[in-house]
N, C-alpha and C positions, 0 to 999 in steps of 0.2 A: 898251874898252869894250862895241863892236858885237858880240864874241863873245860877254860874259856878256849882254846881250840876249838875244842868240839863243838861248844853256841856258836861259834863262829862262822864255822862250818855250818852248822842247819840254817843258819840265819841266811845263809847265802843261798841254801839250797831253796829255802823258802821263797826267799825276791825271785830265783830264776823261775820257780812255778807260778809265781803271780803274773809273771813277765809271757810267761808260754800264754798262759790263760785268756791277759787283755790281750794279746796278739791275736790267738783264737777266736775272739769275740768280735774283734774289732773287722778279721778277716769275715765271721758269720755276718754283721752286720752290712759289709760291705755288700758281699753275696746277696745277699736277702733284698740290699735297696736297687742292684743290676735285675735282680728277678724280678721287683716289682716293676722294673722301669720296661723291663722286655716284655713283660704280660701290659703293662699299658698300651705300649705300643703295638704288641699285637692284636688287644683288641680292635683299636683305634683301625688296623691298618682292616681287620677283619669285619667292624660297621662301616669303613669305608667303600669295602667289596658290597656288602649286602647292599646298602644306599643305592649303588651305580648300579645294581642287581634290578632292584625294585624298578629303579627310575627306565631303565631298558622294557624291564615288562610290561611296566607302564604304560611308555610309548611304545609298544608291540600290539599291547591290550586294543589303545585307542586305535590302532590305525588297523585292529581289525576288528573293529566295531563300528566301524563305517558300511551302512550300510546298503547296497548296491541301488535297491526301487528308490529311497529317499534321495541317493544320489541325480538318479536318472530326472528325478520328479523336480529337485531343486533345479536342475539345469535346464529343465525343459521351463519352467516358470520364469526364467530366465530371458529364454527364447521369446519369450511375449511381451516382456517389459520390464520384468521385476528385478530390481537392484538391489534392494535393500537384505542383507545375508539374515537377520535377525527376524528379518518381516516374512522371508519365505519358510525358515524356521518354525514360524508362529503356526501361520499357514498350513504346515504339511503337518504337524505336530498333531492341529483340530482336524485335521482332514484326514489322518489315516492312527492316532493313537486314541483308542475308545477311553483313554483314562486322563484324556489330555487336562492340563492343569490350566491353559490360559483359558481367558474371558475375553469373552465378545461382549466388551462393550456396548457396543451398538445392537446387539442381540441377545442379551442377556437373559431372557425367558425360554431361551434354545441352545444355552452354552455348551450342553454336549450331544455330541454327533452321533446316532444312533447308528448310524454308516458307516462311520471310520474303519476303515479296513485298508491293508497295502495295496496302493492305486499303481495301474502300470501304465505307463503315460501315450500306447497307441489304442487302447480299449477301453480306458476310463477318462483320463484329461482331456486329450485331447480333443475327443468327439464334444464333448460339453463344453473347450473354447469355439468350436468350428459350429457347435450346433446355436452358440448365441450369437455369434458374427454374423451367422445366417440369416438371424432374426434380426437385425440391423446395429447390433453394439459395434461401436468401434474396439479397435486393439484395447486402447487407454481406457473404456467402460469395462471392457474385460478382466481389468486389471483391479479395475474400482473395485467389480461386483465381487471378486475373489477375495480382494483383500478384506472385505466388509461380512462375506459369509461367506469362508471357506469349504461350509459341508457342501457347496456346489460342485466340487469336483467330483465327490461321491457319485451323485446321483446318475441315475441312466437313463439317454435321451429319448428313449424309447417311455420306457414305462414312465415316467418321470415329469419330463422336461416338457415334452411335446403336449401331453393331457394337462398341463398345470395351463400352459400357452394357452392352449383351446378353450379353456375352461371361464379363465379372466377375459378372454375375446367375447365367448358366448353370454358371458353376463353385464356384457358392454364397457369394457373398460376400453378405449379407440387406439391407446397405445401401449401396449404390454412390455415391449419392451424400454420406455420413458420411466413405466411405473415402476419398474424393477432396475433401474439404474439410479432413481428417486429412493427405493426401499428396499436395497438386494434381501434383506431378510425375509421378503415377501418368499421364498425362493423354499422359504422351510415350510410353506405349508405343505401340506399331500391334499390333491383334489379330493380322495377317496377316505383319506384317513380324518379330516379336519376340514379342508375349507370348503366344502360342498354343504359338509351340516352347518356352518356360520352363513351362509349366505341360504340357504335351504329356511332357516331361522328367520334370517332376516324378512323373507318374502312371506312367513307364515303369518307375520306381525305387520303386514301389509308397510313394509318399508319404500320407500318409491326407486325405483331402481336406481337412478342418479345419486342417492343419497347410500344406497349397499356399494358404486362405486368406490364413492369417496370413503367409506367407513373403510374398503378391501386396501384401496391403497395409502392411503393417510392416516387410517387409524388403527387396524390390526396390530 
């Protein structure tokens, strides 16, 4: 009888231990799930905060990258008739960036601009526009020439454009302005670097003057 009572008592204690262990396991499982949820919430919050910070930094960086030289040049081009923002960007990249990847489709042989540099509106760009207009080009024609040959914005009026104009006139080009408007890539020729050499060779092989003019203005 006592033995039976002892066995019952031991069974009750064993059941109690199992119940306690089960309760502890359930409690630990719940705590683990809550901890994981809290961790995920914290990670999401941190990721969201990081994304916001990166976006803010990117926007700040983009604003900080606005070059006043480009901005001033773009605004100036707008004052003389340029309206297409993408075209303005292309022109200024060719004129100012020695490593520009833009290709001048009408001037493929001289797609790289050796004179590319940061341009000042008053010292570089405006004198070129003023000179072209003084030679008889309308504002629309100036826009046309710059669009077709952006490096012209880099050319020094005294050292390059005036000698170019004078030399073409000296070999018999009756209307230099008309020739430039027709073929703006002519401006890529420098008198002392290549243009004079070409003309000298044509004269050496006794090419008639009118043929030289035709070759220079239509074919070169």
